[in-house]
C-alpha positions as CSV (number, residue, x, y, z in Angstrom):
1,X,23.8,-5.0,-41.9
2,X,20.3,-6.5,-42.1
3,X,21.8,-9.7,-43.5
4,X,23.6,-10.4,-40.2
5,X,21.8,-13.3,-38.6
6,X,23.4,-12.7,-35.2
7,X,22.1,-9.1,-34.9
8,X,18.8,-8.3,-33.0
9,X,16.8,-5.3,-34.4
10,X,17.0,-2.3,-32.1
11,X,20.1,-3.6,-30.2
12,X,23.8,-3.4,-30.7
13,X,25.2,-5.7,-33.3
14,X,26.9,-8.8,-32.1
15,X,30.6,-8.7,-31.4
16,X,32.6,-8.7,-34.6
17,X,29.6,-7.7,-36.8
18,X,29.7,-3.9,-36.6
19,X,29.6,-2.1,-39.9
20,X,32.7,-0.5,-41.4
21,X,31.6,3.1,-40.4
22,X,30.9,2.2,-36.7
23,X,34.0,0.1,-36.4
24,X,36.2,2.9,-37.7
25,X,34.7,5.5,-35.4
26,X,34.8,3.1,-32.4
27,X,31.0,3.5,-31.9
28,X,28.3,0.9,-31.0
29,X,26.7,-0.4,-34.2
30,X,23.0,-0.4,-33.5
31,X,20.7,-2.4,-35.8
32,X,17.4,-0.5,-36.6
33,X,14.1,-2.2,-36.0
34,X,13.1,-1.2,-39.6
35,X,16.1,-3.0,-41.0
36,X,18.5,-1.6,-43.6
37,X,21.4,0.6,-42.5
38,X,22.4,0.7,-38.9
39,X,21.2,3.6,-36.7
40,X,24.4,5.6,-37.1
41,X,24.7,5.2,-40.9
42,X,21.0,6.0,-41.3
43,X,21.4,9.3,-39.4
44,X,24.6,10.3,-41.3
45,X,23.3,9.0,-44.7
46,X,26.3,6.8,-45.2
47,X,26.7,3.5,-46.9
48,X,26.3,0.7,-44.3
49,X,28.6,-2.2,-45.2
50,X,30.1,-5.0,-43.0
51,X,33.5,-4.1,-41.6
52,X,36.2,-6.1,-43.5
53,X,39.3,-4.2,-42.7
54,X,40.7,-1.9,-40.0
55,X,42.4,1.2,-41.5
56,X,46.0,1.5,-40.6
57,X,48.5,3.9,-42.2
58,X,51.4,2.4,-44.0
59,X,50.5,-1.3,-43.2
60,X,48.3,-4.0,-44.7
61,X,44.6,-3.7,-43.6
62,X,43.4,-6.3,-41.2
63,X,40.0,-7.7,-40.4
64,X,37.9,-5.5,-38.1
65,X,36.7,-8.5,-36.1
66,X,40.2,-9.0,-34.7
67,X,40.8,-5.3,-34.1
68,X,41.1,-5.7,-30.4
69,X,43.6,-8.5,-30.8
70,X,45.5,-6.4,-33.4
71,X,45.7,-3.5,-31.0
72,X,47.1,-5.8,-28.2
73,X,49.6,-7.2,-30.6
74,X,50.7,-3.7,-31.6
75,X,51.2,-2.7,-28.0
76,X,53.3,-5.8,-27.4
77,X,55.2,-5.1,-30.6
78,X,55.8,-1.6,-29.3
79,X,57.2,-2.9,-26.0
80,X,59.4,-5.4,-27.8
81,X,60.6,-2.6,-30.0
82,X,61.6,-0.7,-26.9
83,X,63.4,-3.7,-25.6
84,X,65.2,-4.2,-28.8
85,X,66.2,-0.5,-28.7
86,X,67.6,-1.1,-25.3
87,X,69.7,-4.0,-26.6
88,X,70.8,-2.0,-29.6
89,X,71.8,0.9,-27.5
90,X,73.7,-1.2,-25.1
91,X,76.5,-0.9,-27.5
92,X,77.2,2.7,-26.6
93,X,80.5,4.4,-27.2
94,X,81.7,8.0,-26.7
95,X,81.6,10.2,-29.8
96,X,84.3,12.9,-29.6
97,X,82.0,15.5,-31.0
98,X,78.8,14.5,-29.4
99,X,78.2,11.8,-26.8
100,X,74.5,11.7,-27.6
101,X,74.9,9.5,-30.7
102,X,75.5,5.8,-30.0
103,X,78.8,5.0,-31.7
104,X,81.3,2.3,-32.1
105,X,84.9,2.6,-30.9
106,X,85.8,4.0,-34.3
107,X,83.3,6.8,-34.0
108,X,80.7,5.5,-36.5
109,X,77.0,5.4,-35.6
110,X,76.0,1.9,-34.6
111,X,73.7,1.6,-37.7
112,X,76.6,2.6,-40.0
113,X,77.8,-0.3,-42.1
114,X,81.4,0.3,-41.0
115,X,80.7,0.3,-37.3
116,X,82.2,-2.3,-35.2
117,X,79.3,-4.2,-33.6
118,X,81.4,-6.2,-31.2
119,X,82.0,-3.3,-28.8
120,X,79.6,-3.5,-25.8
121,X,79.1,-1.1,-22.9
122,X,76.5,-0.6,-20.2
123,X,73.0,0.4,-21.5
124,X,71.7,3.8,-20.6
125,X,69.8,4.0,-17.4
126,X,68.4,6.7,-15.2
127,X,71.7,6.5,-13.2
128,X,73.7,7.2,-16.4
129,X,71.9,10.5,-16.8
130,X,74.2,11.9,-14.2
131,X,77.2,11.3,-16.4
132,X,78.8,14.5,-17.8
133,X,77.7,15.8,-21.1
134,X,74.8,13.4,-21.7
135,X,72.5,16.2,-22.8
136,X,75.1,17.9,-25.1
137,X,74.2,21.2,-23.5
138,X,76.3,23.5,-21.4
139,X,75.2,24.3,-17.8
140,X,74.0,27.8,-19.1
141,X,72.0,26.2,-21.9
142,X,70.5,23.7,-19.4
143,X,69.4,26.5,-17.1
144,X,67.8,28.3,-20.1
145,X,65.9,25.2,-21.1
146,X,64.6,24.7,-17.6
147,X,63.6,28.3,-17.2
148,X,61.7,28.3,-20.6
149,X,60.0,25.0,-19.7
150,X,59.0,26.3,-16.3
151,X,57.9,29.8,-17.4
152,X,56.2,29.1,-20.7
153,X,55.7,25.5,-21.5
154,X,54.2,24.3,-18.2
155,X,51.2,26.6,-18.4
156,X,50.0,24.6,-21.4
157,X,50.3,21.3,-19.5
158,X,50.7,22.1,-15.8
159,X,51.2,18.5,-14.5
160,X,54.2,19.4,-12.3
161,X,55.4,22.4,-10.3
162,X,59.1,23.3,-10.4
163,X,59.9,26.1,-8.0
164,X,61.7,29.1,-9.5
165,X,64.5,28.7,-7.0
166,X,65.3,25.2,-8.2
167,X,68.2,25.0,-10.6
168,X,68.8,22.6,-13.4
169,X,71.6,21.0,-11.4
170,X,69.2,20.4,-8.5
171,X,66.4,19.0,-10.8
172,X,68.9,16.7,-12.5
173,X,69.9,15.3,-9.1
174,X,66.4,14.9,-7.7
175,X,64.5,14.0,-10.9
176,X,67.1,12.9,-13.5
177,X,64.6,11.5,-16.0
178,X,62.3,14.4,-15.8
179,X,65.3,16.7,-16.3
180,X,66.4,14.8,-19.4
181,X,62.9,15.0,-20.9
182,X,62.7,18.7,-20.2
183,X,66.0,19.2,-22.0
184,X,64.8,17.1,-25.0
185,X,61.7,19.3,-25.6
186,X,63.2,22.6,-24.7
187,X,66.5,22.7,-26.6
188,X,66.5,24.8,-29.7
189,X,68.5,22.3,-31.7
190,X,66.3,19.8,-33.6
191,X,69.2,17.4,-33.8
192,X,69.6,17.5,-30.0
193,X,65.8,17.0,-29.6
194,X,65.8,13.8,-31.6
195,X,69.1,12.4,-30.2
196,X,67.8,12.9,-26.7
197,X,64.5,11.4,-27.8
198,X,66.3,8.2,-28.8
199,X,68.1,8.2,-25.4
200,X,64.8,8.6,-23.6
201,X,63.2,5.7,-25.5
202,X,66.2,3.6,-24.5
203,X,65.9,4.5,-20.9
204,X,62.2,3.8,-20.8
205,X,62.9,0.3,-22.3
206,X,65.6,-0.4,-19.8
207,X,64.0,0.9,-16.7
208,X,60.3,0.0,-17.2
209,X,60.4,-3.1,-19.5
210,X,63.7,-4.7,-18.5
211,X,64.0,-3.6,-14.9
212,X,60.3,-3.3,-14.2
213,X,61.1,-0.1,-12.3
214,X,58.4,2.4,-11.2
215,X,58.9,5.9,-9.8
216,X,57.4,9.3,-9.8
217,X,60.4,10.5,-11.7
218,X,59.6,8.1,-14.6
219,X,56.0,9.2,-14.6
220,X,56.8,12.9,-14.7
221,X,59.3,12.3,-17.5
222,X,56.8,10.3,-19.5
223,X,54.2,12.9,-19.2
224,X,56.7,15.5,-20.4
225,X,57.6,13.4,-23.4
226,X,53.9,12.7,-24.2
227,X,52.7,16.2,-23.7
228,X,55.1,17.6,-26.3
229,X,55.2,14.4,-28.4
230,X,54.9,16.4,-31.7
231,X,58.6,17.4,-31.3
232,X,59.7,13.8,-31.6
233,X,59.0,13.2,-35.3
234,X,62.1,11.4,-36.5
235,X,62.8,10.5,-40.1
236,X,65.5,8.0,-39.0
237,X,63.4,6.4,-36.3
238,X,59.8,6.5,-37.4
239,X,58.5,3.9,-35.1
240,X,55.2,5.0,-33.3
241,X,55.6,5.6,-29.6
242,X,52.8,7.8,-28.3
243,X,50.3,4.9,-27.8
244,X,52.9,2.8,-26.0
245,X,54.1,5.6,-23.8
246,X,50.6,6.7,-22.9
247,X,49.8,3.2,-21.7
248,X,53.1,3.0,-19.8
249,X,52.3,6.3,-18.0
250,X,48.8,5.0,-17.1
251,X,50.3,1.8,-15.8
252,X,52.7,3.8,-13.6
253,X,49.8,5.7,-12.1
254,X,48.2,2.3,-11.2
255,X,51.4,0.8,-9.9
256,X,52.2,3.8,-7.8
257,X,48.6,3.8,-6.5
258,X,48.0,7.5,-7.4
259,X,44.5,6.8,-8.5
260,X,43.3,5.6,-5.1
261,X,43.7,6.7,-1.4
262,X,47.0,6.0,0.4
263,X,46.6,2.7,2.2
264,X,47.6,2.3,5.8
265,X,50.4,-0.2,6.1
266,X,49.6,-2.9,8.6
267,X,52.2,-5.5,9.8
268,X,51.5,-9.1,8.8
269,X,54.3,-10.7,10.8
270,X,53.8,-9.2,14.2
271,X,50.2,-8.9,15.6
272,X,51.4,-6.8,18.5
273,X,53.0,-4.1,16.4
274,X,50.9,-1.0,15.8
275,X,49.8,-0.1,12.3
276,X,52.3,2.1,10.5
277,X,50.8,5.0,8.4
278,X,52.0,5.3,4.9
279,X,53.5,8.5,3.5
280,X,50.8,11.0,2.9
281,X,49.8,11.8,-0.7
282,X,51.9,14.7,-2.0
283,X,50.7,17.6,-4.2
284,X,53.3,16.4,-6.8
285,X,51.6,13.0,-7.0
286,X,48.1,14.6,-7.2
287,X,49.2,16.8,-10.1
288,X,50.8,13.9,-11.9
289,X,47.7,11.7,-11.7
290,X,45.4,14.6,-12.8
291,X,47.9,15.3,-15.7
292,X,47.8,11.7,-16.8
293,X,44.0,11.8,-16.9
294,X,44.0,15.1,-18.9
295,X,46.5,14.0,-21.5
296,X,44.9,10.5,-22.0
297,X,41.5,12.1,-22.4
298,X,42.8,14.4,-25.1
299,X,44.7,11.8,-27.0
300,X,41.8,9.3,-26.8
301,X,39.4,12.0,-28.1
302,X,41.6,12.7,-31.1
303,X,42.9,9.3,-32.1
304,X,40.0,7.2,-30.7
305,X,42.4,4.2,-30.3
306,X,43.2,4.3,-26.6
307,X,40.9,4.5,-23.5
308,X,40.9,7.5,-21.3
309,X,42.4,7.0,-17.8
310,X,39.4,6.1,-15.6
311,X,38.2,8.8,-13.2
312,X,38.0,7.8,-9.6
313,X,36.8,9.3,-6.3
314,X,40.4,9.8,-5.2
315,X,41.1,11.8,-8.3
316,X,38.0,13.9,-7.5
317,X,39.5,14.5,-4.0
318,X,42.9,15.4,-5.5
319,X,41.1,17.9,-7.9
320,X,39.3,19.5,-4.9
321,X,42.5,19.7,-2.8
322,X,44.5,21.2,-5.6
323,X,41.8,23.7,-6.1
324,X,41.7,24.6,-2.4
325,X,45.4,24.6,-1.8
326,X,46.9,26.1,-5.0
327,X,50.6,26.5,-4.7
328,X,51.1,28.3,-8.1
329,X,49.1,29.9,-10.9
330,X,49.4,26.8,-13.0
331,X,47.4,24.8,-10.4
332,X,44.4,26.8,-11.3
333,X,44.9,26.1,-15.0
334,X,45.2,22.4,-14.3
335,X,42.0,22.4,-12.3
336,X,40.1,24.3,-15.0
337,X,41.4,22.0,-17.8
338,X,40.5,18.8,-16.0
339,X,37.0,20.0,-15.1
340,X,36.3,20.8,-18.7
341,X,37.5,17.4,-19.9
342,X,35.3,15.7,-17.3
343,X,32.3,17.2,-18.9
344,X,33.4,16.2,-22.4
345,X,34.2,12.6,-21.3
346,X,30.8,12.2,-19.6
347,X,29.2,13.4,-22.8
348,X,31.3,11.0,-24.9
349,X,30.6,8.0,-22.6
350,X,26.8,8.5,-22.6
351,X,26.6,9.5,-26.3
352,X,28.2,6.2,-27.4
353,X,25.2,4.2,-26.1
354,X,22.4,6.4,-27.5
355,X,20.2,5.1,-30.3
356,X,18.1,8.2,-30.9
357,X,19.5,11.4,-32.5
358,X,17.2,13.6,-30.4
359,X,18.5,12.1,-27.3
360,X,22.1,12.8,-28.5
361,X,21.1,16.4,-29.1
362,X,19.6,16.8,-25.6
363,X,22.7,15.2,-24.1
364,X,25.0,17.5,-26.0
365,X,23.0,20.5,-24.9
366,X,23.2,19.4,-21.3
367,X,27.0,19.1,-21.6
368,X,27.2,22.5,-23.3
369,X,25.2,24.0,-20.4
370,X,27.6,22.5,-17.8
371,X,30.5,23.8,-19.8
372,X,28.8,27.2,-19.9
373,X,28.8,27.2,-16.0
374,X,32.6,26.5,-16.1
375,X,32.9,29.2,-18.7
376,X,31.3,31.8,-16.4
377,X,33.7,30.9,-13.6
378,X,36.6,31.2,-16.0
379,X,35.6,34.6,-17.2
380,X,35.2,35.9,-13.6
381,X,39.0,35.8,-13.4
382,X,41.6,36.9,-16.0
383,X,41.5,33.7,-18.0
384,X,44.8,32.8,-19.8
385,X,44.9,32.0,-23.5
386,X,45.6,28.3,-22.9
387,X,42.4,28.0,-20.9
388,X,40.3,29.8,-23.5
389,X,41.8,27.6,-26.3
390,X,40.7,24.5,-24.4
391,X,37.3,26.0,-23.6
392,X,36.4,26.7,-27.2
393,X,37.9,23.5,-28.4
394,X,35.8,21.5,-25.9
395,X,32.7,23.4,-27.0
396,X,33.4,22.4,-30.5
397,X,34.0,18.8,-29.6
398,X,30.7,18.5,-27.8
399,X,28.8,20.2,-30.6
400,X,30.2,18.2,-33.5
401,X,29.7,14.9,-31.6
402,X,26.1,14.7,-32.8
403,X,26.2,16.9,-35.9
404,X,25.9,15.4,-39.4
405,X,27.5,17.2,-42.3
406,X,25.4,15.4,-44.8
407,X,23.2,18.0,-46.7
408,X,20.1,15.8,-46.4
409,X,20.4,15.8,-42.6
410,X,20.8,19.5,-42.1
411,X,17.4,20.6,-40.9
412,X,16.3,24.1,-39.9
413,X,16.4,23.1,-36.2
414,X,20.1,22.3,-36.6
415,X,21.2,25.7,-37.8
416,X,21.8,26.9,-34.3
417,X,24.1,24.0,-33.6
418,X,26.0,24.5,-36.8
419,X,26.5,28.2,-36.0
420,X,27.5,27.3,-32.5
421,X,30.3,25.2,-33.9
422,X,31.2,28.0,-36.2
423,X,31.3,30.5,-33.4
424,X,33.5,28.2,-31.3
425,X,36.0,27.9,-34.2
426,X,36.0,31.7,-34.9
427,X,36.6,32.4,-31.2
428,X,39.4,29.8,-31.1
429,X,41.3,31.3,-34.1
430,X,40.8,34.8,-32.8
431,X,42.8,33.9,-29.7
432,X,45.3,31.6,-31.4
433,X,46.3,33.9,-34.3
434,X,46.8,36.8,-31.9
435,X,49.5,35.0,-30.0
436,X,53.1,35.9,-30.8
437,X,55.2,33.4,-32.8
438,X,57.6,32.9,-29.9
439,X,54.7,31.4,-27.9
440,X,54.2,28.6,-30.4
441,X,57.2,26.6,-29.3
442,X,55.4,26.0,-26.0
443,X,52.3,24.4,-27.6
444,X,51.6,20.9,-26.5
445,X,50.2,18.0,-28.5
446,X,46.7,19.1,-27.3
447,X,46.9,22.5,-28.9
448,X,48.2,21.2,-32.2
449,X,45.4,18.7,-32.3
450,X,42.9,21.5,-31.8
451,X,44.3,23.3,-34.9
452,X,43.4,20.2,-36.9
453,X,39.9,19.9,-35.5
454,X,39.1,23.5,-36.0
455,X,40.5,23.6,-39.6
456,X,38.7,20.5,-40.7
457,X,35.4,21.5,-39.2
458,X,35.7,25.0,-40.6
459,X,36.2,23.7,-44.1
460,X,33.2,21.4,-43.8
461,X,31.0,24.3,-42.6
462,X,32.3,26.6,-45.3
463,X,31.6,24.1,-48.1
464,X,28.3,22.5,-46.8
465,X,25.7,22.8,-49.5
466,X,22.4,22.4,-47.7
467,X,19.0,24.1,-48.2
468,X,19.0,25.2,-44.5
469,X,22.6,26.4,-44.3
470,X,24.2,29.6,-45.6
471,X,27.7,28.6,-46.4
472,X,28.6,32.2,-47.6
473,X,27.6,33.5,-44.2
474,X,29.9,30.9,-42.6
475,X,32.8,32.0,-44.8
476,X,32.2,35.6,-43.8
477,X,32.2,34.7,-40.1
478,X,35.4,32.7,-40.3
479,X,37.2,33.1,-43.7
480,X,39.0,29.7,-44.3
481,X,41.5,31.0,-46.8
482,X,42.4,34.0,-44.7
483,X,42.9,31.8,-41.6
484,X,45.0,29.4,-43.6
485,X,47.2,32.2,-44.9
486,X,47.7,33.7,-41.5
487,X,48.5,30.3,-40.0
488,X,51.1,29.6,-42.6
489,X,52.6,33.0,-42.2
490,X,53.0,32.7,-38.4
491,X,54.3,29.2,-38.5
492,X,57.0,30.3,-40.9
493,X,58.1,33.0,-38.5
494,X,58.5,30.7,-35.5
495,X,61.9,29.2,-36.3
496,X,63.4,32.6,-37.1
497,X,61.9,34.4,-34.1
498,X,62.9,31.6,-31.6
499,X,66.2,30.8,-33.2
500,X,65.6,27.1,-33.9
501,X,68.7,25.4,-35.2
502,X,68.1,23.0,-38.1
503,X,71.7,23.0,-39.3
504,X,72.3,19.3,-38.3
505,X,68.8,18.1,-39.0
506,X,67.8,18.3,-42.7
507,X,64.2,17.3,-42.1
508,X,63.5,20.6,-40.5
509,X,61.5,21.5,-37.4
510,X,57.9,21.0,-36.6
511,X,56.8,24.5,-37.6
512,X,58.5,24.6,-40.9
513,X,57.1,21.2,-41.9
514,X,53.6,22.3,-40.8
515,X,53.8,25.4,-42.9
516,X,54.9,23.4,-45.9
517,X,52.0,21.0,-45.6
518,X,49.4,23.7,-45.1
519,X,50.8,25.5,-48.2
520,X,50.1,22.5,-50.3
521,X,46.5,22.5,-49.1
522,X,45.6,26.0,-50.1
523,X,45.2,25.5,-53.9
524,X,42.5,22.8,-53.2
525,X,40.8,25.1,-50.8
526,X,40.8,28.0,-53.2
527,X,39.4,25.9,-56.0
528,X,36.5,24.8,-53.8
529,X,35.9,28.1,-52.0
530,X,36.9,30.7,-54.6
531,X,39.5,33.4,-54.4
532,X,39.2,35.8,-51.5
533,X,41.3,38.4,-53.4
534,X,44.2,37.9,-51.0
535,X,47.8,37.3,-51.9
536,X,48.0,33.6,-52.5
537,X,50.6,31.5,-50.8
538,X,52.7,29.8,-53.4
539,X,52.0,26.0,-53.3
540,X,54.7,23.5,-52.6
541,X,55.2,20.2,-54.4
542,X,53.5,17.2,-52.8
543,X,56.8,15.7,-51.6
544,X,59.1,17.9,-49.5
545,X,62.2,16.7,-47.8
546,X,60.9,13.1,-47.9
547,X,57.6,14.1,-46.3
548,X,54.5,13.1,-48.3
549,X,52.1,16.0,-48.7
550,X,48.4,15.2,-48.4
551,X,46.3,15.7,-51.5
552,X,44.5,19.1,-51.4
553,X,41.1,17.5,-51.4
554,X,41.7,15.6,-48.2
555,X,39.7,18.2,-46.1
556,X,36.6,17.1,-48.0
557,X,36.9,13.7,-46.4
558,X,34.5,12.8,-43.5
559,X,37.3,11.9,-41.1
560,X,39.5,14.0,-38.9
561,X,42.2,11.3,-39.3
562,X,43.1,12.4,-42.8
563,X,44.1,15.9,-41.6
564,X,47.6,17.4,-42.0
565,X,48.2,16.8,-38.3
566,X,47.7,13.1,-38.6
567,X,50.1,13.2,-41.6
568,X,52.6,15.0,-39.3
569,X,52.0,12.8,-36.3
570,X,51.7,9.4,-38.0
571,X,55.2,8.4,-36.9
572,X,54.5,9.5,-33.3
573,X,51.3,7.6,-32.6
């Protein structure tokens, strides 16, 4: 770093000259006045080398200096991929057994070598959702899916309110794309989930990219698909979509003007005509805009590759109105989750520009104090599990934002912060592991990302060899092997308890795959931590059903991005 002639000591490095560590973590690379490693590498005791490549899974590494250009190219590639999907799916036929699979007139899938590629029909659009049998579900199954989504799933991501008296038929008529996305994430058939997922991608490409359409229905459907994106891992269609879909949802909020006050429409062709007021902002629009902020904040925090949807005074007004005029219990949950993320985002934004570790600690303590005020308000009422999970996860995120897990940096003054992180993790798992297996099918992307963050941080704390840190006390407070075993056990129960149908999908469901991956991790953990005299979970091989299992030592890495969750979600992002 000190060999960089364009860097000025004590100031951020010039554009394109960040070190590899700062470039990877998307942080400002600040050159120290004393020379040598940059401020961040010096604090974390890491090797400070110029960034040469940007880490990408499954693709050739590219220069960090062009990372912004690469990200833009990837977004464009994603949109082009969606457009190509729309063209490919324009050749839709009717399969006698299932009209969900694009087929030729002979009944072959379009990607089958014997399929007749000359047959062309109208590409799927929102209007085509009204065609009979598109979901492959009976009317009774459709009602069950809607009721489950409304009763259980929405409390985990309450961006929309669907009244109990509204039937699936009515929702399909009023919000056809939202209805289709609800069916895709609520059906118990994994084959139907992924077939509908392909249909949804096709519709998004046709409506938003080709037709340049924008509507609240499209936004609500996208938020549904993004919120439960983990259900859309597809071995036959592994193209990433989460980043593209998140940006499309954000663009819809801008295009619909949901992030700013409703403008009064004034005539431009007749000066004598009185101004005509626009349609007032609806509660549905307010929830959707707040939901978009919430989900982009969580995704940005975990992947650090997209920007959070920018907070505006109008969103603040929407949050206040929703708090004052709650129409359902989920409105209170949404208000609480957004308020917590606002504190975390403010901490993230200010921390990125700090040069001094003591300032970072003070900032994090201020954010923790603000979160404690919200925590008191939450505990005044009967807080739901989903709110508590987000609360402890946000506490952990704030605490680890300035912590170093390097033994040389663990000072006596930092013990309290380390134990604060450990307490947050222990509280999180105490709630999570007490929840019934049937509840797990309602978990959003956000909850699954919290599992990863808690597991990785717990392992680091339990294996941290530092003079001022008692790792054995940490293991007693939250036993990593016990938690891992209990997590594997409950994940294995989910498909059986819920009745998930994997008969037509050999790759299995989300929960079965997660349990298999975590099984493969346990031997490495036990070798590092020592046996806890519990019944060991038999390890699986490192390649199961075509899914590459991470090496057991990956939890010793210094990055959250090597976790089992990233392995599972790599095809989604």
